[in-house]
Z-matrix of the N, CA and C atoms (Angstrom, degrees):
N
C 1 1.399
C 2 1.521 1 109.64
N 3 1.311 2 117.07 1 141.27
C 4 1.526 3 123.02 2 -178.11
C 5 1.459 4 103.16 3 -82.26
N 6 1.387 5 111.47 4 139.43
C 7 1.442 6 119.38 5 178.20
C 8 1.586 7 108.04 6 -73.63
N 9 1.414 8 116.23 7 130.90
C 10 1.449 9 118.46 8 -176.60
C 11 1.476 10 113.71 9 -79.25
N 12 1.282 11 120.65 10 -14.26
C 13 1.435 12 123.62 11 -176.56
C 14 1.546 13 107.28 12 -118.59
N 15 1.360 14 110.58 13 134.44
C 16 1.461 15 119.34 14 179.15
C 17 1.516 16 115.54 15 -150.19
N 18 1.213 17 121.69 16 163.06
C 19 1.436 18 124.65 17 178.26
C 20 1.588 19 108.26 18 -95.63
N 21 1.269 20 119.60 19 119.81
C 22 1.453 21 123.05 20 -175.57
C 23 1.581 22 108.43 21 -55.38
N 24 1.423 23 119.06 22 -46.07
C 25 1.417 24 119.03 23 -175.32
C 26 1.560 25 110.88 24 -63.91
N 27 1.292 26 122.03 25 -20.19
C 28 1.411 27 126.14 26 178.97
C 29 1.584 28 115.72 27 -84.86
N 30 1.326 29 111.47 28 -5.61
C 31 1.523 30 118.08 29 -175.33
C 32 1.564 31 111.29 30 -82.09
N 33 1.309 32 116.72 31 -15.35
C 34 1.505 33 120.22 32 176.06
C 35 1.523 34 107.50 33 -136.24
N 36 1.353 35 112.22 34 148.28
C 37 1.544 36 115.71 35 178.96
C 38 1.506 37 110.32 36 -115.90
N 39 1.297 38 115.26 37 144.19
C 40 1.473 39 118.52 38 173.73
C 41 1.471 40 111.81 39 -61.74
N 42 1.403 41 114.20 40 142.76
C 43 1.492 42 122.27 41 172.23
C 44 1.510 43 108.63 42 -133.55
N 45 1.304 44 113.36 43 131.74
C 46 1.476 45 118.92 44 -175.70
C 47 1.533 46 113.34 45 -52.00
N 48 1.284 47 117.30 46 130.14
C 49 1.382 48 127.05 47 178.62
C 50 1.569 49 115.98 48 62.75
N 51 1.317 50 116.72 49 24.26
C 52 1.418 51 123.30 50 -174.18
C 53 1.481 52 116.29 51 -131.29
N 54 1.360 53 113.51 52 166.89
C 55 1.445 54 121.35 53 166.72
C 56 1.586 55 104.99 54 -118.26
N 57 1.295 56 115.38 55 130.69
C 58 1.384 57 122.06 56 179.05
C 59 1.549 58 110.69 57 -117.64
N 60 1.344 59 117.18 58 134.21
C 61 1.530 60 115.63 59 177.97
C 62 1.483 61 107.02 60 -136.33
N 63 1.373 62 109.95 61 158.18
C 64 1.414 63 119.75 62 176.67
C 65 1.546 64 109.85 63 -141.54
N 66 1.292 65 121.47 64 125.13
C 67 1.417 66 125.94 65 177.59
C 68 1.489 67 109.22 66 -81.44
N 69 1.355 68 117.78 67 123.59
C 70 1.419 69 123.45 68 -179.86
C 71 1.506 70 109.71 69 -94.34
N 72 1.236 71 119.81 70 -42.99
C 73 1.538 72 128.82 71 -177.53
C 74 1.519 73 108.85 72 -133.49
N 75 1.242 74 116.47 73 128.47
C 76 1.496 75 121.97 74 166.98
C 77 1.499 76 111.37 75 -132.68
N 78 1.307 77 110.54 76 112.18
C 79 1.501 78 119.43 77 179.35
C 80 1.561 79 110.96 78 -131.95
N 81 1.246 80 119.15 79 165.71
C 82 1.473 81 120.72 80 178.73
C 83 1.484 82 112.34 81 -63.84
N 84 1.410 83 114.48 82 -20.77
C 85 1.445 84 119.14 83 -177.04
C 86 1.565 85 113.34 84 -92.49
N 87 1.322 86 117.30 85 -8.29
C 88 1.422 87 123.80 86 -179.04
C 89 1.475 88 114.74 87 157.34
N 90 1.370 89 111.47 88 178.77
C 91 1.442 90 117.81 89 -177.45
C 92 1.555 91 108.82 90 -138.06
N 93 1.326 92 116.97 91 155.59
C 94 1.388 93 126.40 92 173.74
C 95 1.540 94 108.23 93 -127.57
N 96 1.344 95 116.18 94 121.13
C 97 1.487 96 118.85 95 -179.48
C 98 1.542 97 107.40 96 -134.28
N 99 1.358 98 114.00 97 156.08
C 100 1.409 99 120.90 98 170.85
C 101 1.560 100 109.76 99 -118.49
N 102 1.324 101 113.74 100 144.17
C 103 1.470 102 121.42 101 -179.26
C 104 1.474 103 111.87 102 -130.78
N 105 1.394 104 113.99 103 150.09
C 106 1.425 105 120.77 104 172.09
C 107 1.568 106 105.04 105 -128.15
N 108 1.348 107 112.18 106 122.92
C 109 1.531 108 118.58 107 179.08
C 110 1.485 109 108.37 108 -112.46
N 111 1.338 110 115.09 109 133.45
C 112 1.457 111 117.71 110 172.27
C 113 1.462 112 110.93 111 -77.52
N 114 1.299 113 119.44 112 158.28
C 115 1.437 114 124.29 113 179.77
C 116 1.522 115 112.60 114 -48.53
N 117 1.328 116 120.33 115 136.49
C 118 1.393 117 128.64 116 -178.58
C 119 1.609 118 115.90 117 72.37
N 120 1.308 119 112.64 118 0.54
C 121 1.495 120 116.85 119 177.93
C 122 1.517 121 106.71 120 -83.42
N 123 1.274 122 120.41 121 160.98
C 124 1.456 123 122.55 122 177.75
C 125 1.526 124 115.24 123 -174.24
N 126 1.270 125 116.39 124 -175.79
C 127 1.426 126 123.92 125 175.93
C 128 1.536 127 108.51 126 -119.73
N 129 1.257 128 117.87 127 126.14
C 130 1.499 129 120.88 128 179.04
C 131 1.549 130 111.48 129 -63.34
N 132 1.248 131 116.61 130 167.08
C 133 1.514 132 117.63 131 -179.74
C 134 1.444 133 111.42 132 -61.86
N 135 1.346 134 113.74 133 132.79
C 136 1.437 135 121.86 134 -179.35
C 137 1.553 136 107.79 135 -150.93
N 138 1.278 137 114.86 136 170.88
C 139 1.551 138 123.20 137 178.12
C 140 1.433 139 108.30 138 -122.97
N 141 1.293 140 119.32 139 138.32
C 142 1.462 141 124.73 140 170.33
C 143 1.511 142 107.44 141 -113.87
N 144 1.337 143 117.83 142 151.93
C 145 1.476 144 118.22 143 -179.55
C 146 1.514 145 113.83 144 -80.64
N 147 1.322 146 116.63 145 -12.39
C 148 1.489 147 118.99 146 -175.56
C 149 1.520 148 110.36 147 -122.92
N 150 1.306 149 117.01 148 159.87
C 151 1.443 150 126.12 149 172.96
C 152 1.526 151 107.88 150 -61.80
N 153 1.379 152 117.77 151 143.40
C 154 1.447 153 120.25 152 175.11
C 155 1.541 154 105.85 153 -135.84
N 156 1.320 155 119.04 154 138.08
C 157 1.447 156 126.34 155 175.35
C 158 1.456 157 103.26 156 -101.75
N 159 1.366 158 115.76 157 132.52
C 160 1.475 159 126.34 158 179.96
C 161 1.547 160 102.69 159 -115.03
N 162 1.338 161 118.16 160 123.34
C 163 1.418 162 124.55 161 172.02
C 164 1.586 163 110.24 162 -115.57
N 165 1.266 164 118.55 163 114.65
C 166 1.468 165 121.75 164 -177.74
C 167 1.515 166 107.33 165 -77.13
N 168 1.311 167 115.06 166 126.18
C 169 1.484 168 123.52 167 -178.88
C 170 1.497 169 113.83 168 -95.36
N 171 1.309 170 115.68 169 -30.79
C 172 1.516 171 125.61 170 -170.65
C 173 1.445 172 111.35 171 -163.51
N 174 1.333 173 122.97 172 145.57
C 175 1.386 174 122.59 173 170.88
C 176 1.517 175 114.98 174 87.77
N 177 1.342 176 116.21 175 -154.90
C 178 1.495 177 122.55 176 -178.21
C 179 1.559 178 110.74 177 -152.98
N 180 1.355 179 113.87 178 137.52
C 181 1.356 180 123.81 179 -171.41
C 182 1.507 181 112.88 180 -135.22
N 183 1.350 182 123.36 181 153.12
C 184 1.343 183 119.75 182 169.86
C 185 1.557 184 101.58 183 -116.24
N 186 1.302 185 116.01 184 128.46
C 187 1.409 186 125.18 185 177.15
C 188 1.512 187 108.28 186 -113.39
N 189 1.329 188 117.71 187 128.93
C 190 1.428 189 122.74 188 179.81
C 191 1.478 190 107.51 189 -109.90
N 192 1.333 191 120.84 190 124.45
C 193 1.487 192 122.93 191 175.11
C 194 1.541 193 107.35 192 -123.17
N 195 1.294 194 112.74 193 121.73
C 196 1.575 195 117.99 194 178.98
C 197 1.504 196 109.42 195 53.68
N 198 1.286 197 119.17 196 41.99
C 199 1.475 198 123.67 197 178.04
C 200 1.519 199 116.02 198 81.52
N 201 1.328 200 119.42 199 -6.85
C 202 1.508 201 124.26 200 -176.96
C 203 1.576 202 105.61 201 -94.29
N 204 1.334 203 119.66 202 122.23
C 205 1.501 204 120.73 203 176.09
C 206 1.491 205 110.58 204 -89.03
N 207 1.334 206 116.61 205 143.16
C 208 1.408 207 127.05 206 -179.52
C 209 1.571 208 104.51 207 -130.45
N 210 1.347 209 114.82 208 132.90
C 211 1.455 210 119.90 209 175.66
C 212 1.418 211 107.79 210 -103.21
N 213 1.345 212 123.28 211 120.45
C 214 1.440 213 127.49 212 -178.74
C 215 1.546 214 111.55 213 -121.18
N 216 1.339 215 115.48 214 148.00
C 217 1.387 216 123.22 215 -175.93
C 218 1.599 217 106.20 216 -130.68
N 219 1.274 218 118.40 217 174.91
C 220 1.512 219 122.49 218 -178.35
C 221 1.471 220 110.23 219 -51.12
N 222 1.306 221 116.58 220 138.44
C 223 1.408 222 129.32 221 -173.87
C 224 1.477 223 119.22 222 76.34
N 225 1.369 224 116.97 223 -6.99
C 226 1.429 225 117.81 224 176.71
C 227 1.571 226 111.78 225 -80.44
N 228 1.301 227 115.55 226 153.77
C 229 1.488 228 118.18 227 173.98
C 230 1.490 229 110.71 228 -136.81
N 231 1.395 230 116.89 229 157.10
C 232 1.421 231 121.47 230 -177.36
C 233 1.557 232 104.97 231 -153.33
N 234 1.414 233 114.00 232 148.46
C 235 1.408 234 118.85 233 174.25
C 236 1.439 235 109.60 234 -101.34
N 237 1.336 236 116.92 235 128.29
C 238 1.435 237 119.95 236 173.05
C 239 1.564 238 107.04 237 -102.52
N 240 1.364 239 110.41 238 110.88
C 241 1.513 240 117.50 239 -170.56
C 242 1.559 241 109.65 240 -68.64
N 243 1.340 242 115.93 241 144.01
C 244 1.361 243 120.97 242 176.73
C 245 1.536 244 111.10 243 -63.42
N 246 1.328 245 114.62 244 146.39
C 247 1.497 246 119.25 245 -177.78
C 248 1.521 247 117.71 246 79.99
N 249 1.391 248 116.83 247 -5.16
C 250 1.427 249 121.43 248 -176.83
C 251 1.469 250 106.97 249 -105.21
N 252 1.337 251 121.25 250 133.37
C 253 1.427 252 124.28 251 177.26
C 254 1.509 253 113.02 252 -64.83
N 255 1.309 254 118.81 253 134.00
C 256 1.397 255 122.80 254 -178.87
C 257 1.553 256 112.68 255 -143.28
N 258 1.327 257 118.42 256 157.43
C 259 1.466 258 122.38 257 -178.97
C 260 1.494 259 109.36 258 -151.86
N 261 1.378 260 118.30 259 154.60
C 262 1.453 261 119.06 260 -179.06
C 263 1.480 262 107.29 261 -129.24
N 264 1.334 263 116.89 262 149.51
C 265 1.509 264 124.05 263 174.14
C 266 1.511 265 106.91 264 -147.78
N 267 1.372 266 110.92 265 128.23
C 268 1.462 267 121.59 266 179.70
C 269 1.548 268 110.62 267 -72.54
N 270 1.330 269 115.71 268 108.56
C 271 1.526 270 119.63 269 172.29
C 272 1.518 271 109.42 270 -67.06
N 273 1.340 272 112.74 271 -45.32
C 274 1.440 273 123.05 272 173.06
C 275 1.593 274 103.92 273 -133.06
N 276 1.269 275 114.60 274 167.10
C 277 1.455 276 116.50 275 173.41
C 278 1.529 277 111.24 276 -49.58
N 279 1.272 278 117.17 277 132.98
C 280 1.535 279 116.82 278 178.82
C 281 1.474 280 109.20 279 -145.88
N 282 1.312 281 110.03 280 158.62
C 283 1.532 282 123.36 281 175.77
C 284 1.461 283 108.30 282 -121.05
N 285 1.343 284 115.69 283 145.73
C 286 1.440 285 118.21 284 177.29
C 287 1.493 286 110.92 285 -146.90
N 288 1.262 287 115.11 286 154.38
C 289 1.534 288 122.15 287 169.96
C 290 1.515 289 105.44 288 -106.12
N 291 1.390 290 114.28 289 129.24
C 292 1.410 291 120.40 290 177.64
C 293 1.573 292 106.46 291 -110.85
N 294 1.322 293 113.49 292 127.81
C 295 1.535 294 118.22 293 175.28
C 296 1.506 295 103.66 294 -118.88
N 297 1.327 296 111.49 295 122.53
C 298 1.525 297 119.81 296 -179.57
C 299 1.549 298 105.39 297 -117.71
N 300 1.261 299 111.88 298 121.55
C 301 1.521 300 120.04 299 175.04
C 302 1.522 301 113.03 300 -105.47
N 303 1.255 302 116.34 301 126.40
C 304 1.497 303 120.68 302 -176.78
C 305 1.601 304 104.06 303 -99.58
N 306 1.261 305 112.80 304 118.14
C 307 1.493 306 116.33 305 171.32
C 308 1.485 307 113.30 306 -155.19
């Protein structure tokens, strides 16, 4: 039997020089994924059609939304609005949960 309770930050492990992701839920209405970014790894500026909630589980990241940088640490959350350009860069190794709602 699969354990129904788990810790999100334990669902992915850091890998040197890499970004690791695991999709937890995939539905037509949205997805929930967890990511582990090694230091200095990131995602270049891009735009998504839907709002996304980012919850930092561990470490430190700089998230830029429409040119405005935000520094987030463990337990911080931010909404990346749909249609707005955003980018991520690991200041330190960090883990995050990404909740994307399609509506």
